[in-house]
C-alpha positions as CSV (number, residue, x, y, z in Angstrom):
1,X,7.3,-12.0,2.3
2,X,8.0,-15.4,0.8
3,X,11.7,-14.3,0.7
4,X,11.0,-12.1,-2.2
5,X,11.2,-8.3,-2.8
6,X,7.6,-7.1,-2.8
7,X,8.0,-3.5,-4.0
8,X,10.4,-0.6,-4.5
9,X,9.3,3.0,-3.8
10,X,11.1,6.0,-5.2
11,X,10.6,9.4,-3.6
12,X,10.7,12.7,-5.5
13,X,14.4,13.6,-5.9
14,X,15.6,16.7,-4.0
15,X,17.9,17.6,-6.8
16,X,17.0,18.4,-10.4
17,X,20.0,16.3,-11.5
18,X,18.2,13.1,-10.5
19,X,15.4,12.1,-12.7
20,X,12.9,9.2,-12.9
21,X,11.7,8.5,-16.4
22,X,9.0,6.3,-17.8
23,X,8.8,6.3,-21.6
24,X,10.6,9.6,-21.7
25,X,8.3,11.3,-19.2
26,X,9.9,12.6,-16.0
27,X,7.3,11.4,-13.5
28,X,8.4,13.8,-10.8
29,X,9.1,17.0,-12.8
30,X,5.9,17.0,-14.8
31,X,2.6,18.0,-13.3
32,X,0.6,14.9,-12.0
33,X,-2.2,15.5,-14.5
34,X,0.3,15.4,-17.4
35,X,2.0,12.2,-16.1
36,X,-1.5,10.6,-15.9
37,X,-2.3,11.7,-19.4
38,X,1.0,10.4,-20.8
39,X,0.8,7.1,-18.9
40,X,-2.7,6.7,-20.4
41,X,-1.1,6.5,-23.8
42,X,0.7,3.3,-22.8
43,X,-1.5,1.5,-20.2
44,X,-4.7,1.8,-18.3
45,X,-4.4,4.1,-15.3
46,X,-7.0,4.0,-12.4
47,X,-7.6,6.5,-9.7
48,X,-6.9,4.8,-6.4
49,X,-10.3,4.1,-4.8
50,X,-9.0,4.9,-1.4
51,X,-7.1,8.1,-2.4
52,X,-8.2,10.4,-5.1
53,X,-4.7,12.0,-5.4
54,X,-3.1,8.6,-6.3
55,X,-3.2,6.5,-9.4
56,X,-2.4,2.8,-10.1
57,X,-1.3,1.3,-13.4
58,X,-2.3,-2.3,-12.6
59,X,-0.9,-3.8,-15.8
60,X,2.6,-2.3,-15.1
61,X,2.3,-2.7,-11.3
62,X,3.1,1.0,-10.8
63,X,1.5,3.3,-8.3
64,X,1.8,7.1,-8.3
65,X,1.2,9.0,-5.0
66,X,0.9,12.6,-3.8
67,X,-0.3,13.9,-0.4
68,X,-3.5,15.4,-1.9
69,X,-5.0,16.5,-5.2
70,X,-4.2,20.2,-5.5
71,X,-4.6,20.7,-9.2
72,X,-7.1,23.6,-8.7
73,X,-5.3,25.2,-5.8
74,X,-2.3,27.3,-7.1
75,X,-1.0,28.0,-3.6
76,X,-0.3,24.3,-3.1
77,X,2.1,24.0,-6.1
78,X,4.1,21.2,-4.5
79,X,1.2,18.8,-4.9
80,X,0.8,19.4,-8.6
81,X,3.5,16.7,-8.8
82,X,3.7,13.2,-7.6
83,X,5.7,12.6,-4.5
84,X,6.5,8.9,-5.0
85,X,6.2,6.1,-7.4
86,X,6.0,2.5,-6.4
87,X,7.0,-0.5,-8.6
88,X,5.6,-3.8,-7.3
89,X,5.9,-7.4,-8.2
90,X,2.9,-9.4,-9.5
91,X,0.4,-10.1,-6.8
92,X,1.3,-7.1,-4.7
93,X,-2.2,-5.6,-5.1
94,X,-4.1,-8.8,-4.7
95,X,-6.3,-9.2,-1.7
96,X,-5.2,-12.0,0.6
97,X,-7.8,-14.4,-0.8
98,X,-6.4,-13.8,-4.4
99,X,-2.8,-14.3,-3.2
100,X,-3.7,-17.6,-1.5
101,X,-5.4,-18.9,-4.7
102,X,-2.3,-18.0,-6.8
103,X,0.0,-19.7,-4.3
104,X,-2.1,-22.9,-4.3
105,X,-2.1,-23.1,-8.1
106,X,1.7,-22.6,-8.4
């Protein structure tokens, strides 16, 4: 869109040798609740209104996703962790009306 990269999404690595860190926190190795807690020390983090298993850090343009919130279901251990993290450019989360007003003022 507009000849610019909109976002990059990283999936949970299949190997423990690959790590994705933010401020020293391994966003895929730590349980999702701990990632949310640690992220909260650096920025505001909001539950995605459309998906209670996902979180958005709007000030950093980061989004954390997992298939479903399974924190209270031990048999679903895989979903204690985030499955992907998305890094977006400014304006990515704007609704079309907001994006249009930003374009016009540029």
